[in-house]
N, C-alpha and C positions, 0 to 999 in steps of 0.2 A: 714697265712697258714691254710688251711682247714684240719679238720680231718674228713675224710669220714667213716660213719658207715652203714654196711648192717644190715638191720632188717630182717635178714632171714637165717634159717639153711639150706637153699638149696645149696647142692654142685654144682648144675648147675648154679646157680646165681653168686656164688663164682667164678666160673671157667670164666664165661663170663666176670665178671669185671677185673679178673686177666689178661685176654686176651687183654683187652683194656689197660693195664698198670696202673690201678687205685690201688693206696695203700689204704687199708681200715681195719677197724677192723669189727669185727662180734659181735653184740648183738641181741640175738635172742628174738624177740616179743613173748609175751604170749598171744595174742590176739586170741580168741575163734572164729572160722569161723562161728560156729553156732548162734553168736550174730547178725549176719547181715540177714536182712529180704531177702530170696531167691526170693520174687516177685518182687524185684527191676529189672529193665532192666539190662542184664548182664554187660554192661559197667560202669553202676553205682555201681552195687554190687562190682566188683572188684576193682573200684576206692576207694569206702567207705572202703572196708577191708584194702587196701594199706595204706589209710589215718590213719587209727585206728591203724595199726602195726607202723607206724612212730611215732603216738602220744604216744603210749605205752612205745616205746623205749625213747623218749624224756622225759617223767616222771623219767626214770631211771638214766639219766645222767645229769651232770651239767655243762657239757664243752660248752662255748659259741661259740667255734671255729668248733663245728661239724655240719656236714651235713648229715642228715640221708636219706638213700635210701631204701624206702620199695617196695615191689611188692606182686601182688597176681595173680595167673593164675587159669582160669576155662575154662571148656569145655561147650559150649552151643549147645544143640542138641535137636530137636524136641520140642523147646520151655521150655527145662529144663536145669537148671544149674547142671553140673556134677562137683563134687569137686572130693576129693580122695576117692576111694572106702573103706568101712568098712571091707570087707573080700573078699574071693575068689569068693562067689556067687555073691556079689555086682559087683565084676570087671566082672564076666561073663556078667552080665545083661547090663552093660554099653557097653563092646565090641560088644556084640550081636545088641545093639541099633545103634552103630556106623558103622556096617558092611555095606558094599556096598553105603554108603550114604556120603554127604558132612556135615560138622558141622564147627562151628566156635570156634576158640580159642581166648580168651581175656585176656590180661594181663593189670592189672592196675598198674600204678607206682605213687609213691608219693615221692617227694623231699621235705625235710624239713630242714630249716636253723634255728639252735638254737639261733643264736644271736638276731633275732627279731622275731621267730616264724612263719615267712613266708613260705608258703608251696604251692606247685603245684602238682596237680594230672592230669594224662593223662591216656587214655586206647588206646590199640592198638589191632586190630583184624585181625585175618588170617584164610582164609578158608582151611580147610584140607579135602580130600577125601580119604575114606578107601577103599581098595579092598574088594572083598567078602570074608568074615571069616568062614571057616568051623568050626564046634565044635571042631574038633581035632585041628585046628591052635589056637583057643581061648584057649582050655584047656592047650596046650603045651606052650603058651605064660605065661598064670597065673603061671605054674609050675616055671618058671624063677624067679618068686618072683618081677619081676620089676613093675608090675601095681599097687602094693599096696601102694606106696608113691606118686603116679602121678595123677594129675587131670585128669578125663575121662579114667583112668585105662591104660595109654599108655604113654611111653617116645619116643619121636620121634628121640632123639640122641642115643638111645641105639637099644635093640632088637626089640623094637617098629617100627623102621624104615621099617621093613619088611611088615609091615600092611597098609603101606601109598602108595596110587596110586598117588596122586598129592597134591601139596599146592599152594595156590595163596597169596602171601603176605610175611611177615617178618618170616623167619625160626626161628631166635632167639627169636622172640615172642612165638612161640610154645615151645621152650625149657623152656622158663620161665623169660625171660628178654629182652625187646625190646631195644637193645643196641644203635641203631641210634636214637630212640625217646628220650632215656634218655640223650644221647649226647645233643641233641638239647635243652631239658629242662635246662640242666646244663649251657649250652652256653647262650641261649636266655633270660632266665629268672632269672639266678644267676650270670651271666657274669663270668662263670668258664669255661674255655676252656681246657679240658682234654688232648688236642693234644700239647699243648704249656707247 
């Protein structure tokens, strides 16, 4: 019997795993995002961070039955990786950059099996297009407080939905966990079918 561990404090990731019926514990990784080289291609950057998060949790536990799931989501726009904004000013800058444009959202996922240290990382990308944002819309959105703990300063599953014109790809990837890809990794790489 596997013990699943989510290496994330994200309420969105927790909710997505609960929605697919996965039973899991949460052990938050203390991995610092600033430790990863932002000059890496975005898919490698988020994969590297997901792997480091999973590894950090692996060091904390001794359970050989554990399967650790870690993820990291970034926004990539105009050749720049956008993480979580530092403050309201930073959030404004990010939202202004995204206004009227397409950008990519990448989520790197890592699944690590404690029994033998086997791990698999994957990244998924989704194209998101923002509508034109006036300064009033940006300031009103920032006042909600929602942008401050989100990559790229918006949450597609919350009030940030009103900023989006269209998406091309996996919606759940933009929320923070590409559930379909995670299912495929568990089934095909670890022989774990969460539907059975």
